[in-house]
C-alpha positions in Angstrom: -155.2 -62.0 38.4 -159.0 -62.8 38.5 -161.4 -63.9 35.8 -165.0 -64.8 35.9 -166.2 -67.9 34.2 -169.6 -69.6 34.9 -169.1 -73.3 34.4 -171.8 -76.0 34.9 -170.0 -78.9 36.4 -171.7 -82.0 37.7 -168.6 -83.0 39.7 -170.0 -86.2 41.2 -170.4 -87.7 37.8 -166.7 -87.0 36.9 -163.8 -88.6 38.6 -163.5 -86.0 41.3 -163.5 -87.1 44.9 -165.3 -84.2 46.6 -164.9 -85.2 50.2 -166.4 -83.6 53.3 -164.2 -81.3 55.4 -163.2 -84.1 57.8 -161.3 -85.7 55.0 -158.9 -82.8 55.3 -159.1 -82.0 59.0 -160.3 -84.9 60.9 -158.9 -88.0 59.2 -157.0 -90.1 61.7 -153.4 -90.9 60.9 -152.5 -94.4 59.6 -149.6 -96.4 60.9 -148.4 -98.0 57.6 -145.6 -99.8 59.4 -148.2 -101.7 61.3 -149.7 -102.8 58.0 -146.3 -104.1 56.8 -145.5 -101.1 54.7 -142.7 -98.5 54.4 -143.4 -94.9 53.4 -141.0 -94.1 50.5 -142.4 -90.7 49.5 -144.7 -88.2 51.1 -145.8 -84.6 50.9 -147.5 -85.0 47.5 -150.5 -83.0 46.3 -153.4 -85.2 45.1 -151.2 -87.9 43.5 -153.0 -89.9 40.9 -150.3 -91.8 38.9 -147.6 -94.4 39.7 -145.6 -96.5 37.2 -142.5 -98.7 37.4 -140.4 -98.5 34.2 -138.2 -101.3 32.7 -135.2 -100.2 34.8 -137.3 -100.5 38.0 -137.6 -96.7 38.6 -140.8 -95.5 40.3 -142.5 -92.6 38.5 -145.2 -90.5 40.1 -147.6 -87.7 39.2 -149.7 -85.4 41.3 -152.5 -83.1 40.3 -151.2 -80.1 42.2 -152.9 -77.4 44.2 -153.9 -74.9 41.5 -152.2 -71.5 41.6 -152.6 -67.7 41.6 -155.1 -67.4 38.7 -158.6 -67.4 40.0 -161.7 -68.6 38.1 -165.2 -68.5 39.5 -167.4 -71.5 38.8 -171.0 -72.3 39.5 -171.4 -75.7 41.2 -174.8 -77.0 40.1 -175.0 -79.3 43.1 -175.2 -76.2 45.3 -175.9 -73.4 42.8 -173.1 -71.5 44.6 -170.2 -69.7 43.0 -166.9 -71.2 43.9 -163.4 -70.1 43.2 -161.1 -72.3 41.3 -157.4 -71.6 41.2 -155.1 -72.4 38.3 -151.3 -72.6 38.3 -148.2 -74.6 37.4 -148.3 -77.0 40.4 -149.1 -80.4 38.9 -145.9 -82.4 38.7 -144.3 -85.5 37.2 -141.5 -87.0 39.3 -139.4 -90.1 39.8 -137.9 -91.6 42.9 -134.1 -91.8 42.8 -132.1 -93.0 45.7 -135.0 -92.4 48.0 -135.5 -88.8 46.9 -138.1 -87.3 44.6 -136.7 -85.8 41.5 -139.0 -83.4 39.7 -139.1 -83.9 35.9 -141.6 -81.2 34.9 -144.3 -78.9 36.4 -147.7 -78.6 34.6 -150.9 -76.7 34.9 -153.2 -77.6 37.8 -156.8 -76.6 38.6 -157.9 -76.8 42.2 -161.3 -76.5 43.8 -161.8 -77.2 47.5 -160.6 -80.7 48.2 -160.2 -81.6 44.5 -157.7 -80.9 41.8 -157.1 -81.9 38.2 -153.9 -82.1 36.3 -151.6 -85.1 35.5 -153.4 -88.5 35.9 -152.0 -92.0 35.4 -148.6 -92.6 33.8 -146.9 -94.7 31.2 -143.1 -94.4 30.8 -140.9 -96.0 28.2 -137.2 -95.2 27.6 -137.5 -92.2 29.8 -140.4 -90.7 27.8 -143.5 -90.1 29.9 -147.1 -90.3 28.6 -149.9 -89.0 30.8 -153.6 -88.3 30.3 -154.1 -84.7 31.4 -156.8 -82.5 32.9 -160.5 -82.4 32.3 -162.7 -80.0 30.2 -166.5 -79.6 30.0 -168.7 -77.8 27.5 -169.9 -75.3 30.2 -166.4 -73.8 30.1 -166.7 -73.2 26.4 -165.6 -75.2 23.4 -162.1 -73.6 23.4 -159.8 -75.0 26.1 -158.1 -72.2 27.9 -155.9 -74.2 30.2 -152.9 -75.7 28.4 -153.0 -79.4 27.7 -156.4 -80.0 29.5 -158.4 -82.8 27.9 -155.5 -84.3 26.0 -152.8 -86.9 26.3 -149.3 -85.4 26.6 -145.8 -86.6 26.0 -142.9 -85.4 28.1 -139.4 -85.9 26.5 -136.4 -84.5 28.3 -138.6 -82.0 30.1 -140.4 -80.8 26.9 -144.2 -81.2 26.9 -146.4 -81.7 23.8 -150.0 -82.8 23.3 -150.2 -85.9 21.1 -154.0 -86.6 21.2 -156.9 -84.2 21.8 -159.7 -86.1 23.5 -161.7 -83.0 24.1 -161.9 -82.4 20.3 -163.1 -86.0 19.9 -165.7 -85.6 22.6 -167.1 -82.5 20.8 -167.2 -84.2 17.5 -168.4 -87.7 18.4 -169.7 -87.6 22.0 -169.0 -91.4 22.4 -171.3 -92.1 25.3 -174.2 -90.2 23.8 -175.1 -88.3 27.0 -175.9 -84.7 27.1 -172.8 -84.1 29.3 -170.1 -83.1 26.9 -166.9 -83.6 29.0 -163.5 -85.2 28.5 -161.4 -86.4 31.3 -158.6 -88.7 30.0 -157.4 -90.7 33.0 -155.9 -94.3 32.6 -153.1 -95.3 30.3 -151.1 -98.3 29.2 -149.4 -99.5 26.0 -149.5 -102.6 23.9 -146.8 -104.4 21.9 -148.2 -102.8 18.8 -146.8 -99.4 19.9 -150.3 -98.0 20.6 -151.4 -96.3 23.8 -154.6 -97.5 25.4 -156.4 -94.7 27.3 -159.6 -94.5 29.3 -161.7 -91.4 29.5 -163.4 -91.1 32.9 -166.0 -88.6 31.6 -166.6 -89.8 28.0 -166.9 -93.4 29.5 -164.8 -94.8 26.7 -161.6 -96.7 25.9 -159.4 -95.4 23.1 -156.3 -96.5 21.3 -153.9 -93.7 20.4 -151.0 -93.8 17.9 -148.4 -91.7 19.7 -146.7 -90.8 16.4 -149.7 -89.7 14.3 -152.1 -88.8 17.1 -154.8 -91.0 15.5 -157.5 -91.9 18.0 -159.7 -95.0 17.6 -162.7 -95.6 19.9 -162.4 -99.2 21.0 -165.3 -99.4 23.4 -167.9 -97.3 25.0 -169.2 -98.4 28.4 -172.8 -98.5 29.4 -174.2 -96.7 32.5 -174.6 -98.6 35.7 -177.7 -98.9 37.9 -178.0 -95.7 39.9 -179.8 -94.2 42.9 -180.6 -90.7 41.6 -182.1 -89.6 38.3 -179.4 -88.6 35.9 -180.1 -85.3 34.1 -177.7 -86.4 31.3 -179.4 -89.7 30.8 -183.1 -88.8 30.4 -183.5 -88.7 34.2 -183.2 -92.5 34.4 -181.8 -94.1 37.5 -178.4 -94.6 35.9 -174.9 -93.5 37.0 -171.8 -93.2 34.9 -169.3 -96.1 34.8 -166.3 -93.8 35.1 -163.4 -96.0 33.7 -160.1 -95.5 35.4 -157.3 -98.1 35.3 -156.5 -100.1 32.2 -154.3 -103.1 31.5 -153.4 -104.6 28.1 -152.9 -108.4 28.1 -150.2 -109.2 25.5 -151.1 -112.9 25.6 -154.7 -112.5 24.4 -154.9 -109.0 23.0 -157.7 -108.3 25.5 -157.9 -105.1 27.5 -159.1 -104.9 31.1 -160.7 -101.7 32.4 -161.5 -100.8 36.0 -164.6 -98.7 36.8 -164.9 -96.2 39.7 -168.7 -95.9 39.2 -170.5 -92.7 39.7 -172.1 -91.1 42.8 -173.1 -92.1 45.3 -170.5 -94.8 44.9 -172.7 -97.6 46.2 -170.5 -100.4 47.7 -170.2 -103.3 45.2 -171.3 -101.3 42.2 -167.9 -101.1 40.6 -166.3 -103.8 38.5 -163.5 -104.8 36.0 -164.6 -105.1 32.4 -162.9 -107.2 29.7 -162.7 -105.7 26.2 -161.9 -108.1 23.4 -160.0 -107.1 20.3 -163.2 -106.8 18.3 -164.6 -104.4 20.9 -166.9 -106.8 22.7 -167.3 -105.8 26.3 -168.2 -108.2 29.2 -168.0 -108.2 33.0 -164.8 -109.8 34.3 -164.9 -109.1 38.0 -167.9 -107.6 39.8 -169.0 -106.6 43.3 -166.1 -104.2 43.8 -166.1 -100.6 45.0 -164.6 -97.3 43.7 -161.7 -98.7 41.7 -159.0 -96.1 40.9 -156.2 -98.1 39.4 -155.2 -101.5 38.1 -152.0 -103.2 37.3 -150.9 -106.8 36.4 -148.6 -108.5 38.8 -145.7 -110.8 38.0 -147.9 -113.6 39.1 -150.2 -112.9 36.1 -153.1 -111.7 38.3 -154.7 -108.3 38.2 -154.4 -106.0 41.2 -156.8 -103.1 41.8 -157.0 -100.2 44.3 -160.2 -99.4 46.1 -160.3 -95.7 46.7 -162.4 -96.2 49.8 -165.9 -97.0 51.0 -168.7 -94.4 51.0 -171.8 -95.0 53.3 -174.7 -92.9 54.4 -172.3 -91.4 56.9 -169.8 -90.4 54.1 -166.4 -91.7 53.3 -165.1 -94.2 55.8 -161.6 -93.6 57.2 -159.1 -96.4 56.5 -161.2 -98.0 53.8 -158.6 -97.8 51.0 -157.7 -101.3 49.9 -155.9 -103.5 47.3 -157.6 -106.5 45.8 -156.2 -109.4 43.7 -158.4 -110.4 40.8 -157.9 -114.1 39.9 -158.2 -115.5 36.3 -161.8 -116.5 36.9 -162.8 -113.0 38.0 -162.8 -113.8 41.8 -161.5 -111.1 43.9 -159.4 -111.4 47.1 -158.7 -108.7 49.6 -154.9 -108.6 50.1 -154.5 -105.2 51.8 -156.8 -102.8 53.6 -156.7 -100.1 56.3 -155.3 -97.5 53.8 -156.1 -93.8 53.4 -157.9 -93.1 50.1 -156.0 -95.2 47.6 -155.5 -93.5 44.2 -152.8 -95.4 42.3 -150.7 -98.5 42.3 -147.4 -99.7 40.8 -145.8 -103.1 40.9 -142.2 -104.1 40.2 -140.9 -107.3 38.7 -140.3 -108.8 42.2 -143.9 -108.3 43.2 -143.3 -105.3 45.5 -146.3 -103.0 45.5 -146.2 -99.2 45.7 -149.6 -97.9 46.8 -150.4 -94.2 46.5 -152.8 -92.7 49.1 -154.1 -89.3 49.8 -156.2 -87.4 52.4 -157.1 -84.7 49.8 -155.4 -81.8 51.6 -152.2 -80.2 50.3 -149.1 -82.3 51.2 -150.9 -85.3 52.4 -150.2 -87.6 49.5 -148.1 -90.6 50.4 -146.5 -93.6 48.7 -146.1 -96.8 50.6 -144.1 -99.8 49.6 -145.3 -103.3 50.5 -142.6 -105.9 49.9 -143.7 -109.0 48.1 -147.4 -108.2 48.2 -148.1 -109.5 44.7 -145.4 -112.1 44.4 -146.5 -113.7 47.7 -147.9 -117.2 47.0 -151.4 -117.7 48.4 -150.2 -119.9 51.2 -147.8 -117.2 52.4 -150.5 -114.6 52.6 -151.5 -113.4 56.1 -154.9 -115.0 55.8 -153.4 -118.4 55.1 -150.8 -118.0 57.9 -153.6 -117.4 60.4 -155.5 -120.5 59.2 -152.3 -122.5 59.5 -151.6 -121.3 63.0 -155.2 -122.3 63.9 -154.7 -125.7 62.3 -157.4 -124.9 59.8 -155.9 -124.9 56.2 -158.8 -124.6 53.8 -157.6 -124.9 50.3 -161.1 -125.2 48.9 -162.0 -121.8 50.3 -160.6 -120.0 47.2 -159.8 -123.1 45.1 -156.2 -123.2 46.1 -155.7 -126.5 44.3 -157.6 -126.2 41.0 -157.0 -126.8 37.4 -155.3 -124.0 35.4 -155.6 -121.1 35.1 -156.2 -120.8 38.9 -153.1 -122.9 39.6 -151.0 -120.0 38.3 -151.2 -118.2 41.6 -149.8 -121.2 43.5 -146.3 -120.9 41.9 -143.3 -121.4 44.2 -139.7 -120.9 43.2 -137.4 -123.8 42.6 -134.0 -123.0 41.3 -135.3 -119.6 40.2 -137.9 -121.2 37.9 -141.6 -120.9 38.5 -143.1 -124.3 39.4 -146.8 -124.8 39.3 -148.6 -126.5 42.1 -149.7 -126.2 45.6 -147.4 -126.6 48.6 -147.2 -130.0 50.3 -149.8 -129.3 53.0 -152.3 -128.4 50.3 -151.6 -131.4 48.0 -152.9 -134.9 48.2 -150.5 -137.5 49.7 -149.7 -138.8 46.2 -148.7 -135.4 45.0 -146.7 -134.5 48.1 -144.7 -137.7 48.0 -144.1 -137.7 44.3 -141.7 -135.9 42.1 -142.7 -132.3 41.9 -140.5 -131.4 38.9 -142.8 -130.0 36.3 -142.6 -128.2 33.0 -142.3 -124.5 32.8 -145.9 -123.5 33.7 -145.8 -120.4 31.4 -145.2 -122.6 28.4 -147.5 -125.4 29.6 -150.4 -123.2 30.4 -150.3 -121.0 27.4 -149.9 -124.0 25.1 -146.9 -123.1 23.0 -145.1 -120.0 24.4 -145.6 -116.3 24.7 -143.9 -115.3 21.4 -146.2 -117.5 19.4 -149.2 -115.8 21.0 -147.7 -112.4 20.3 -147.0 -113.2 16.7 -150.6 -114.5 16.2 -152.0 -111.3 17.7 -149.8 -109.1 15.5 -151.1 -110.9 12.4 -154.7 -110.5 13.5 -154.4 -106.8 14.7 -154.8 -105.1 11.3 -158.0 -107.0 10.7 -159.3 -106.0 14.1 -158.5 -102.4 13.5 -160.1 -102.5 10.1 -163.3 -103.9 11.6 -163.4 -101.2 14.2 -162.9 -98.4 11.6 -165.8 -100.0 9.6 -168.1 -100.1 12.6 -167.5 -96.4 13.2 
């Protein structure tokens, strides 16, 4: 079955990772065991989503490899007609007893080294929510691939769209550019029952009521300094921010959004943004590169995946990484040497599941790194090397500081988190004294988590009313 459809797609400004051929054929293999990891799943096709549910089950999504339906598209970067295939090869899965269990198959669109289908995941009580597919005005106003440009819900294998972000893009065009495109990508949920979704093409953060389908635009992100004139931004040297991962902080009501940044993916041009309940946007962590996902660890710190590093020579092999973002916005490299990192999940014990891909069919891999996020600073490999060399340097990253940075120096005493640095990082008075302390969660947050949540719940209607008025 073959159709002809001319679509103007500026792929580099969307979240597509159009890699050179060597990414498929010449990428060297990576020994994940040497990095301290264990491969728990492999053979995936462009995996983009990973999530640990309340029961500790790992859920995964991959974008698939297209199918038998062929659609011809014009790539404006080359002015060449390219063939896209479409088929039911995108999947949502879960890992059960070491085996992947397929929950549902979904439409996938595949072009060269890139595909689009299911993106990030959020799962609650076995119900899966995933932002799905991408659509652009060059393909016509009517979406002809099921579910593309929407957020979908999967219940017992039944699929339904609950929010149409393509329709919102047509009606409101949140970022104001001449590129009408929707690519719902990142997702999380808040205690208010709302979903929080990033759109990598509309450059916006939305809240979605999963029952009514109501969409509220919480923030629109400004373009980043670019290298090339953007035809969608008055030929200014601006590139798209491309929001990907999203984390909702129940303690403050703030939302954190990770940016991939647009082409040519200049190292250091990506960042993590903080979105306050009233919609105010500010930089939280800067100087990062190609962020594809973000989760909060049990230590209270954010963790982000770096897809890789692009230079003048192209994508650099083994440049996928994981960074820890401290409460002051400082970033720490905790893991590198990965293939292209696309997603991250973290369990309650601080074990990290990193999803990587070589962007060829069957090369997607999930690697488990035990204790990666629960690991106290002084047990990290970097600190171990310093200790072996007799060079502990607590001041290097502020290992002994006032809260909130002390939060990452918890150890376990009788199963209860205890704030404070280990003896070799403390003063003699601290090390010799009684180290029994109050519960740091209650002490630091000044009154307990539930009080904070209750206060946020009371304030939320006013915040939502203000956002509606501003629209």
